[in-house]
Phi, psi and omega in degrees: 000146183293155180293150173289128181304133177087348180269117179232164177298323180297319181294316179298319180296324177297319176297321178296314179297323177295320177295320178298317180295323176297316179299320179296313182297325179277355181071023186294317181298311183295316182295318181294316178299316181296318180298317180291324178296314182291327175298323180278358179087008180270078186261357183248023181302129178087354181274128177269113184253359181064030180087355180281139178287130182265150181295149183213121173218102187266089177273345181296317182298317181294323178294315180298313181300322180293314181295317180296317179298324180295334180264309189284341181282351174286107186293132179258143175221154176255121183235129178260137176224149178298143180289327182242144177259146181079185179089163184291337182269001185300313181300317180294319180294319179295319179294319179296317179296323178298318179292321179295321178296318178295319178296316179298322178296319179294319179294320179301318179290318181297321182275359179054048184291331178298317179293318179298316180297321179299315180295321179294315179298318181295314179297321179293322179295322181284307190257348181110322182217155171210152184231150178235119183254121178269107195263000174208175183287355179267010178069013175290145188220162176216143178290149177233131179295144183300329180291341183264004179251125180239125185253152177297322180228110183284001178258359182252109183287336182280113182299327184288350177263000181285142177293322174207159175230131183240125177250126180254149177203173179241127177226159178290149179300319180300316181294319180293321179294320177297319179295319180298321179294323178296329178277002176084021180288135178302150185299327178299323178284326179300321182290350176282350175279104186231161180295149170224166186219073180295134186291342182276354177285131182273342183283147178265125180247090186273347181291142182244351178294147185303316182288339184266340178293150186250162182215151180283123178248131184245138175241116185252132173243140174202175179246141178275189184297334180272359181086008179275137180288132177240160177214157176209153178241139184208166168244196181298323191245352186208142169272107186267348168234111183299167183304134178231131173272124185277141180238148176277184181295338180271005179085352179276161180297137179287130185259343184242142177299137181279049182223136175238151182228156172224128173251134181291313178219115182297143175246135184298131176072021181217147175278350181259145180261176177251134179271174181280327189293317189302322179288342181265350183301315177301323178293320179296319178296000000 
């Protein structure tokens, strides 16, 4: 499909850099990293002890696990019921709803949604927020770290009201180039996919081989003039997956972003929530 007029890799990268700067100003990277470290019991990072073993009593992890279990152990089910009771169509409607409920149960089990929900709740409890991205028409999903989600308006908590949503990730250059070729990108454009090394990434990428070096991959969602959700994938210098208008199972344009979020504790005037760990860190220290 042809590119959206005015949409360039440079423009998408500018939105990404703006999102990164917002995260930095809000201390999101530092707070999230610190919360996960303290949850894991790593409370002495950066302390020089001269080889002496430091005391360790990680009560944060037990509190988080208890709180998460209290929320995530509540089993969720999807149940269909007829909108109207009585009438000549009631038996047929009840039978149809029964079949839909059984189908939803099988899909829930197949997609391992209980495990996914548990992971989302746990990440939100630790860092404040967690996101679930449904990446294909089969409803398969994967969790996304709060630091990797950039919103058009960080003061609007409802994702469906966002002008755009940007998901960032790190992939190897080799994998991205192969993906770009599958999308039919000319080889000259494929070679523009090159390694980068953003200083805000916490992971160490020690590999030096071309295929093993990593690059920032961006996934952008927005709505067109008709209200249909569109997406594109890009790096700093090239859009390697051209614009695609997303369709639902009925063939109609998808109207809602395929992303769900959970905030542990809502914060006034912010799209980001507050986690449980950050408030317990002074006590742990």
